[in-house]
C-alpha positions as CSV (number, residue, x, y, z in Angstrom):
1,M,38.5,116.5,73.3
2,G,41.1,118.3,71.8
3,I,43.9,119.9,73.8
4,L,42.2,123.7,73.3
5,G,39.1,122.2,74.9
6,R,41.2,120.2,77.4
7,L,42.5,123.2,78.9
8,S,39.4,125.1,78.4
9,S,38.0,122.6,81.0
10,L,40.9,122.7,83.4
11,I,40.6,126.5,83.6
12,K,37.1,126.6,84.0
13,S,36.6,123.7,86.3
14,N,35.9,124.4,89.9
15,V,38.9,123.1,91.5
16,N,37.5,123.5,95.1
17,D,34.7,121.3,94.4
18,V,36.9,118.4,92.6
19,I,39.1,118.9,95.7
20,D,36.1,118.1,98.0
21,S,35.0,115.6,96.0
22,M,38.2,113.2,96.7
23,Q,38.0,110.4,99.2
24,D,42.0,110.8,99.5
25,P,43.3,114.4,98.6
26,A,46.5,113.8,99.9
27,K,47.2,111.4,97.3
28,E,44.7,112.6,94.5
29,I,45.8,116.5,94.8
30,D,49.5,115.4,93.6
31,Q,48.0,113.3,90.6
32,M,45.6,116.1,89.8
33,V,49.0,118.2,89.3
34,R,50.8,115.9,87.5
35,D,47.9,115.6,85.1
36,M,47.7,119.0,84.7
37,E,51.3,119.7,84.0
38,E,51.4,116.8,81.7
39,S,48.3,118.9,79.9
40,A,50.5,122.0,80.0
41,R,53.4,119.9,78.3
42,Q,51.5,119.0,75.7
43,A,50.1,122.2,75.0
44,R,53.4,123.7,74.8
45,T,54.5,121.0,72.1
46,E,51.1,122.0,69.7
47,V,52.3,125.7,70.2
48,A,55.6,124.9,68.8
49,Q,54.0,123.1,65.9
50,C,51.9,125.6,65.2
51,L,54.6,128.1,64.9
52,A,56.6,125.8,62.6
53,G,53.4,125.7,60.8
54,E,52.9,129.3,60.3
55,K,56.6,129.5,59.2
56,R,56.0,126.7,56.7
57,L,52.9,128.6,55.3
58,Q,54.6,131.7,55.2
59,K,57.3,130.4,53.2
60,R,54.4,129.0,50.8
61,V,52.8,132.1,50.1
62,A,56.2,133.7,49.1
63,D,56.5,130.7,47.0
64,L,53.1,130.9,45.3
65,E,53.7,134.7,44.9
66,G,57.1,134.0,42.9
67,E,55.8,131.5,40.8
68,A,52.7,133.8,39.8
69,A,55.0,136.6,39.1
70,D,57.0,134.0,36.8
71,W,54.0,132.4,35.0
72,A,52.8,136.5,34.4
73,K,56.5,137.1,32.8
74,R,56.1,133.7,30.7
75,A,52.5,135.4,29.3
76,E,54.2,138.4,28.1
77,T,56.9,136.5,26.4
78,A,54.4,134.6,24.6
79,V,52.5,137.8,23.6
80,R,55.7,139.3,22.2
81,A,56.4,136.0,20.5
82,G,52.7,136.5,19.0
83,D,52.1,133.1,20.4
84,D,48.2,133.6,22.3
85,G,47.7,130.1,23.0
86,L,51.2,129.9,25.1
87,A,50.2,133.2,26.6
88,K,46.6,131.8,27.8
89,E,48.5,129.0,29.3
90,G,50.7,131.2,30.9
91,L,48.0,133.3,32.8
92,L,45.5,130.3,33.6
93,R,48.7,129.1,35.4
94,K,49.1,132.9,37.1
95,A,45.5,132.5,38.2
96,E,46.3,129.6,39.7
97,K,49.0,130.3,41.7
98,E,47.0,133.7,42.9
99,A,43.8,131.4,44.2
100,E,46.4,128.9,45.9
101,R,48.2,132.1,47.1
102,A,45.1,133.0,48.9
103,E,43.8,130.0,50.1
104,T,47.2,129.5,51.7
105,Q,47.1,132.9,53.1
106,K,43.7,132.0,54.7
107,A,45.3,128.9,56.3
108,L,47.8,131.3,57.8
109,Q,45.9,133.5,59.5
110,E,43.6,130.6,60.7
111,Q,46.9,129.0,61.9
112,G,47.9,132.5,63.8
113,V,44.4,132.6,65.7
114,Y,44.9,128.9,66.5
115,A,48.1,129.6,68.0
116,D,47.3,132.5,69.9
117,Q,43.8,131.1,71.6
118,L,46.4,128.1,72.4
119,T,48.9,130.3,73.9
120,Q,46.7,132.4,75.9
121,A,45.0,129.3,77.6
122,L,48.3,127.8,78.4
123,K,49.2,130.9,80.4
124,A,46.0,130.4,82.1
125,L,46.5,127.0,83.1
126,D,49.8,128.1,84.2
127,A,48.9,130.3,86.6
128,R,45.8,128.1,87.8
129,L,48.6,125.3,88.6
130,A,51.0,127.6,89.9
131,D,48.1,128.4,92.6
132,I,47.2,124.7,93.3
133,K,50.8,124.3,93.8
134,L,51.0,126.9,96.3
135,R,48.3,125.4,98.3
136,Q,49.7,121.6,98.3
137,G,51.1,121.3,101.3
138,T,47.9,123.0,103.1
139,L,45.7,120.9,101.1
140,R,47.8,117.4,102.3
141,A,47.9,118.6,105.8
142,K,43.8,119.6,106.2
143,A,43.4,116.0,104.2
144,R,45.8,114.3,107.1
145,S,43.9,115.5,110.1
146,N,40.8,115.2,108.9
147,K,41.5,111.6,107.6
148,K,39.1,108.9,109.9
149,G,40.9,105.9,108.9
150,S,37.8,104.4,106.7
151,P,39.0,102.5,103.7
152,L,39.2,103.9,100.5
153,S,36.8,102.5,97.7
154,A,38.0,102.3,94.1
155,K,37.9,105.3,92.5
156,T,39.3,106.7,89.0
157,S,41.9,109.4,88.5
158,A,41.4,113.0,89.4
159,F,41.9,114.0,86.0
160,D,38.4,112.0,85.5
161,D,36.9,114.0,88.3
162,F,38.0,117.2,86.2
163,D,36.2,115.8,83.5
164,R,33.1,115.2,85.0
165,M,33.3,118.8,86.6
166,A,34.0,120.3,83.2
167,G,31.1,118.3,81.9
168,K,28.5,121.1,84.0
169,I,30.4,123.5,81.7
170,D,29.7,124.2,78.2
171,T,33.3,123.3,77.0
172,V,31.5,122.2,73.8
173,E,30.8,125.6,73.0
174,A,34.7,126.9,73.0
175,E,35.1,123.9,70.9
176,A,32.6,124.8,68.4
177,G,33.8,128.2,68.1
178,L,37.2,126.8,67.7
179,D,35.9,124.5,64.9
180,E,33.8,126.9,63.6
181,Q,37.1,129.4,63.0
182,L,39.5,126.7,62.0
183,G,37.8,124.1,60.4
184,G,34.4,126.1,58.8
185,R,35.5,124.1,55.4
186,T,35.1,120.4,54.8
187,A,38.0,119.0,52.3
188,E,34.6,118.8,49.8
189,S,34.0,122.7,50.0
190,A,37.3,123.5,50.1
191,A,38.0,121.3,46.8
192,A,34.8,122.8,45.2
193,E,36.2,126.5,46.0
194,R,39.3,125.8,44.5
195,K,37.7,124.5,41.4
196,L,35.5,127.4,40.8
197,N,38.6,129.8,41.1
198,E,40.0,127.8,38.6
199,M,36.5,127.8,36.6
200,A,36.7,131.6,37.0
201,A,40.2,131.9,35.7
202,Q,39.7,130.0,32.7
203,S,36.3,132.0,32.1
204,S,38.9,135.3,32.4
205,V,41.7,134.2,30.4
206,D,40.9,135.8,27.1
207,D,40.1,139.2,29.0
208,A,43.6,138.8,31.0
209,L,45.3,138.1,27.6
210,A,43.2,141.4,25.8
211,E,44.8,143.2,29.1
212,L,48.1,141.9,28.7
213,K,48.2,142.8,25.0
214,K,46.8,146.1,25.5
215,K,49.4,146.6,28.3
216,L,52.3,145.4,25.5
217,G,51.0,147.6,23.0
218,G,50.1,144.4,21.3
219,G,46.3,144.8,21.3
């Protein structure tokens, strides 16, 4: 389960049910809080990585725009020099850079969506964690007063309890929604899309050359 799915599970799980199922709430509540704090820490790290990734993608978009403009100028220079072959090459490279820019821009938008979702989930987890911390003392006191002294059986961690409770909630739907938004394209489909873009650019390069010649008064 990814970090966003884990946060969704923690946020949606019924904390009271989990606490009621604990054999030793005085200890297990503390562990539950520590586990939630660790998930929040991981989420903050991933948010920071997402924001850094957004900056890299923004720079790449700007670089590709500049590269496309450079190839357009080279094509114009080739037309003025009467070298149609070189002009076609320049226009083809320009189209490739524009296609890559469009693909990078889409990745940038998807990165922004994921960062926003993760940030909102983190805020919700922080609120739930604060509420549980406020109740920790009361819950521990209640657990001590109700303790019967019977030996505790071997038990998995409170975080495992959270996951089991989360299993009653359709967290798969949340992850599937994210996958649809962020992973709607496989590597193969992305490669195929780029290949089609390249083919389209190649097939239209003659038209682009004619248009450029017309623009420059050479056609």
